[in-house]
C-alpha positions as CSV (number, residue, x, y, z in Angstrom):
1,X,0.0,0.0,0.0
2,X,1.5,3.3,-1.0
3,X,1.9,6.0,1.6
4,X,-0.1,9.1,0.9
5,X,1.9,12.3,1.0
6,X,0.2,15.6,1.6
7,X,0.8,18.4,-1.0
8,X,1.0,21.9,0.3
9,X,-1.6,24.1,-1.3
10,X,-0.9,27.8,-1.0
11,X,-3.7,30.2,-0.4
12,X,-3.8,33.4,-2.5
13,X,-2.5,35.4,0.5
14,X,0.5,33.0,0.8
15,X,1.3,33.3,-2.9
16,X,1.2,37.1,-2.6
17,X,3.5,37.0,0.5
18,X,6.1,35.0,-1.4
19,X,6.1,37.5,-4.2
20,X,6.7,40.4,-1.7
21,X,9.4,38.5,0.1
22,X,11.2,37.9,-3.2
23,X,11.1,41.6,-3.8
24,X,12.1,42.6,-0.2
25,X,14.8,40.0,0.1
26,X,16.9,41.2,-2.8
27,X,16.2,45.0,-2.4
28,X,15.6,45.2,-6.2
29,X,17.8,47.8,-7.9
30,X,17.7,50.2,-4.9
31,X,14.1,51.3,-5.6
32,X,12.9,54.1,-3.3
33,X,10.8,53.5,-0.2
34,X,7.7,54.7,-2.0
35,X,8.3,52.4,-4.9
36,X,8.8,49.5,-2.5
37,X,5.6,50.3,-0.6
38,X,3.6,50.6,-3.8
39,X,4.9,47.3,-5.0
40,X,3.9,45.8,-1.6
41,X,0.4,47.2,-1.9
42,X,0.0,46.1,-5.5
43,X,1.0,42.6,-4.6
44,X,-1.1,42.6,-1.5
45,X,-4.2,43.9,-3.3
46,X,-4.0,42.2,-6.7
47,X,-1.2,39.5,-6.7
48,X,-0.3,38.3,-10.2
49,X,-3.6,39.5,-11.6
50,X,-3.5,42.6,-13.8
51,X,-5.4,45.7,-12.6
52,X,-7.2,48.3,-14.7
53,X,-8.4,51.2,-12.6
54,X,-8.5,54.9,-13.1
55,X,-5.4,56.4,-11.4
56,X,-7.3,58.2,-8.7
57,X,-9.3,55.1,-7.8
58,X,-6.2,53.0,-7.7
59,X,-4.4,55.5,-5.6
60,X,-7.2,55.5,-3.1
61,X,-7.3,51.7,-3.0
62,X,-3.6,51.3,-2.3
63,X,-3.3,54.4,-0.1
64,X,-0.9,56.6,-2.1
65,X,-1.6,60.2,-3.3
66,X,-2.4,59.9,-7.1
67,X,0.3,62.4,-8.3
68,X,2.9,60.5,-6.4
69,X,1.5,57.2,-7.7
70,X,1.9,58.4,-11.3
71,X,5.6,59.0,-10.7
72,X,6.1,55.7,-8.9
73,X,4.5,53.7,-11.7
74,X,6.8,55.3,-14.3
75,X,9.8,54.3,-12.2
76,X,8.5,50.7,-11.5
77,X,8.0,50.2,-15.2
78,X,11.4,51.6,-16.0
79,X,13.1,49.0,-13.7
80,X,11.0,46.2,-15.1
81,X,8.9,45.4,-12.1
82,X,5.6,46.1,-13.8
83,X,4.2,46.4,-17.3
84,X,1.9,49.3,-18.1
85,X,-0.4,49.4,-21.2
86,X,-3.5,51.2,-22.4
87,X,-5.6,48.5,-24.1
88,X,-9.0,50.2,-23.8
89,X,-10.7,52.8,-25.9
90,X,-13.1,55.8,-25.7
91,X,-13.7,57.0,-22.2
92,X,-11.3,54.5,-20.7
93,X,-8.5,55.1,-23.3
94,X,-6.3,56.7,-20.6
95,X,-6.9,53.9,-18.0
96,X,-3.7,52.0,-17.3
97,X,-3.6,48.2,-17.2
98,X,-0.9,47.3,-14.7
99,X,0.6,43.8,-14.4
100,X,3.5,42.5,-12.2
101,X,6.5,41.1,-14.0
102,X,7.1,38.3,-11.6
103,X,10.0,36.9,-13.6
104,X,11.9,39.9,-12.5
105,X,11.3,39.0,-8.9
106,X,12.6,35.4,-9.4
107,X,13.7,33.9,-12.7
108,X,12.2,30.6,-11.6
109,X,8.7,32.2,-12.0
110,X,9.0,32.4,-15.8
111,X,6.7,29.4,-16.6
112,X,3.0,30.0,-16.0
113,X,2.4,26.3,-16.1
114,X,4.7,25.6,-13.1
115,X,4.2,28.9,-11.2
116,X,2.2,27.3,-8.4
117,X,4.9,24.7,-8.0
118,X,7.6,27.3,-7.9
119,X,5.8,29.5,-5.4
120,X,5.2,26.5,-3.2
121,X,8.9,25.6,-3.3
122,X,9.8,29.2,-2.5
123,X,7.3,29.2,0.4
124,X,8.8,26.1,2.0
125,X,12.3,27.6,1.6
126,X,11.2,30.8,3.4
127,X,9.6,28.8,6.2
128,X,12.9,27.0,6.7
129,X,15.2,30.0,6.7
130,X,13.0,32.6,8.4
131,X,12.3,31.6,12.1
132,X,9.6,34.3,12.4
133,X,8.0,33.5,9.0
134,X,4.5,33.4,10.6
135,X,4.9,36.9,12.1
136,X,6.0,38.2,8.7
137,X,2.9,36.7,7.2
138,X,0.7,38.4,9.8
139,X,2.4,41.7,9.2
140,X,2.0,41.4,5.5
141,X,-1.7,40.6,5.6
142,X,-2.7,43.0,8.4
143,X,-1.1,46.2,7.0
144,X,-2.8,46.4,3.6
145,X,-5.0,49.3,4.9
146,X,-2.0,51.5,5.9
147,X,-2.0,54.7,3.8
148,X,0.8,57.0,2.9
149,X,-1.3,60.2,2.5
150,X,-2.9,61.2,5.8
151,X,-1.4,60.8,9.2
152,X,-4.7,61.2,11.0
153,X,-6.3,58.6,8.8
154,X,-3.4,56.2,9.5
155,X,-3.8,56.7,13.2
156,X,-7.5,55.8,13.0
157,X,-6.9,52.6,10.9
158,X,-3.8,51.3,12.5
159,X,-2.8,52.0,16.1
160,X,0.6,50.6,15.8
161,X,2.7,52.1,13.0
162,X,2.9,53.9,9.7
163,X,4.2,52.5,6.4
164,X,7.9,53.4,7.2
165,X,7.7,51.6,10.6
166,X,6.0,48.7,8.9
167,X,8.9,48.3,6.4
168,X,11.5,48.6,9.3
169,X,9.6,45.8,11.1
170,X,9.7,43.6,8.0
171,X,13.5,44.1,8.0
172,X,13.8,43.3,11.7
173,X,11.6,40.2,11.5
174,X,13.5,38.8,8.6
175,X,16.8,39.0,10.6
176,X,15.4,37.8,13.9
177,X,15.9,34.4,15.5
178,X,13.0,32.3,16.8
179,X,13.0,34.2,20.2
180,X,12.7,37.7,18.7
181,X,16.3,38.7,19.1
182,X,17.7,40.6,16.1
183,X,21.4,40.6,15.4
184,X,23.5,42.2,12.6
185,X,20.7,44.5,11.5
186,X,21.8,48.0,12.2
187,X,20.6,51.3,10.6
188,X,22.7,50.9,7.5
189,X,21.3,47.4,6.9
190,X,17.7,48.6,7.4
191,X,18.3,51.6,5.1
192,X,19.6,49.2,2.4
193,X,16.5,46.9,2.8
194,X,13.9,49.6,2.9
195,X,15.2,52.6,1.0
196,X,14.6,54.8,4.1
197,X,17.0,57.6,5.2
198,X,19.0,57.4,8.4
199,X,16.7,59.8,10.1
200,X,13.6,58.0,8.9
201,X,14.9,54.6,10.2
202,X,15.6,56.2,13.6
203,X,12.1,57.7,13.8
204,X,10.6,54.4,12.8
205,X,12.5,52.5,15.5
206,X,11.5,55.0,18.1
207,X,7.9,54.6,17.0
208,X,8.1,50.8,17.3
209,X,9.5,51.2,20.8
210,X,6.7,53.6,21.8
211,X,4.0,51.2,20.7
212,X,5.7,48.2,22.4
213,X,6.7,46.3,19.3
214,X,10.4,46.6,20.2
215,X,10.9,45.7,23.9
216,X,14.5,46.8,24.2
217,X,17.6,47.7,22.4
218,X,21.3,47.1,23.3
219,X,23.7,49.2,21.4
220,X,26.8,47.7,19.9
221,X,30.3,49.2,20.1
222,X,33.4,49.5,17.9
223,X,36.8,48.5,19.2
224,X,35.5,47.2,22.5
225,X,37.1,44.0,23.8
226,X,34.0,43.2,25.8
227,X,31.2,43.9,23.3
228,X,31.9,42.2,20.0
229,X,28.9,43.5,18.1
230,X,28.9,46.7,16.2
231,X,25.2,46.7,15.3
232,X,22.5,47.1,17.9
233,X,20.6,44.0,19.3
234,X,16.8,44.4,19.3
235,X,14.4,42.3,21.3
236,X,11.0,42.2,19.6
237,X,7.8,41.8,21.4
238,X,6.3,38.6,20.1
239,X,3.4,38.7,22.5
240,X,2.2,42.2,21.3
241,X,-1.6,42.5,20.8
242,X,-1.0,43.1,17.0
243,X,0.0,39.5,16.5
244,X,-3.4,38.3,17.7
245,X,-3.6,34.5,18.0
246,X,-0.2,34.2,16.5
247,X,1.5,35.8,19.5
248,X,3.8,33.6,21.6
249,X,4.8,34.0,25.2
250,X,7.6,32.9,27.4
251,X,7.5,29.6,29.3
252,X,7.9,29.4,33.0
253,X,8.4,26.6,35.6
254,X,6.7,27.5,38.8
255,X,8.5,26.2,41.9
256,X,6.6,26.4,45.2
257,X,8.2,26.3,48.6
258,X,5.5,25.2,51.1
259,X,7.7,25.5,54.2
260,X,8.7,28.8,56.0
261,X,12.2,30.0,54.9
262,X,14.8,32.4,56.3
263,X,16.5,34.7,53.8
264,X,19.6,36.9,54.4
265,X,19.6,40.3,52.7
266,X,22.7,42.5,52.7
267,X,21.9,46.2,53.1
268,X,24.0,49.1,51.8
269,X,26.1,49.1,54.9
270,X,27.2,45.5,54.4
271,X,25.2,44.2,57.4
272,X,23.1,41.1,57.0
273,X,19.5,41.0,58.2
274,X,17.4,37.9,58.5
275,X,13.9,37.9,57.0
276,X,11.5,35.2,58.0
277,X,8.4,34.3,56.1
278,X,5.5,32.0,57.0
279,X,4.0,32.4,53.5
280,X,4.5,30.1,50.6
281,X,7.3,31.5,48.4
282,X,6.8,31.2,44.7
283,X,9.6,31.7,42.2
284,X,9.3,31.9,38.4
285,X,12.2,30.6,36.4
286,X,12.0,31.6,32.7
287,X,13.1,29.0,30.1
């Protein structure tokens, strides 16, 4: 009797995620932060399907001011990430048809007949090499409504961060270990991955700290015999409310001491005082 093997079937959201990660992972041709975000939104909203909407309607849907979007589309077409055509006539003669050039993201995606197979292979590879892959997935799906245009509107729709902070968080998650500790991902690395300026990265990190997405930061040092890291080390909050059911928490062993105990505590003068307790003493040891 042959053993049945399960075949992974990607959802449409998972296929879109892989397309974005292919783009984000290689920092394609140093495109600007606006171009990166528009690509993220086009992928998130439409995937590999072509879109044919009037510019202002498209701008509203992906959250970018329409004049800025016009400039961005020209640049994305120039670097070969999208194809733009005007196939319609009469009143829609000026309506763009936009289609992603997915072969540019990954040369393995050049055969439509095997695209699902190639996306699945890429998905499995990302799962293996990105310890916080599921958190990246949540971030990708839950930030499609973030807009670039209006800060007040952003605050109403998303209580955690704007599009710049979102891209910085993508960079941190992609460099994190399974416990949320991020090494070798300083400001220059984040600038390279996102297209943001030094100042914008610093503001985004500050915002992520303020909303509790980054728990703490330990700065590195140059030429220090004790501290070997030059880039900061970030501790991400994997139990933040934003992660919903995907959040993870620390594990603890609870050790109870049922008998009274005597403890010695040294005060600032160096004297030792005994403290007696008749209550159960509970100690939490994190693992």
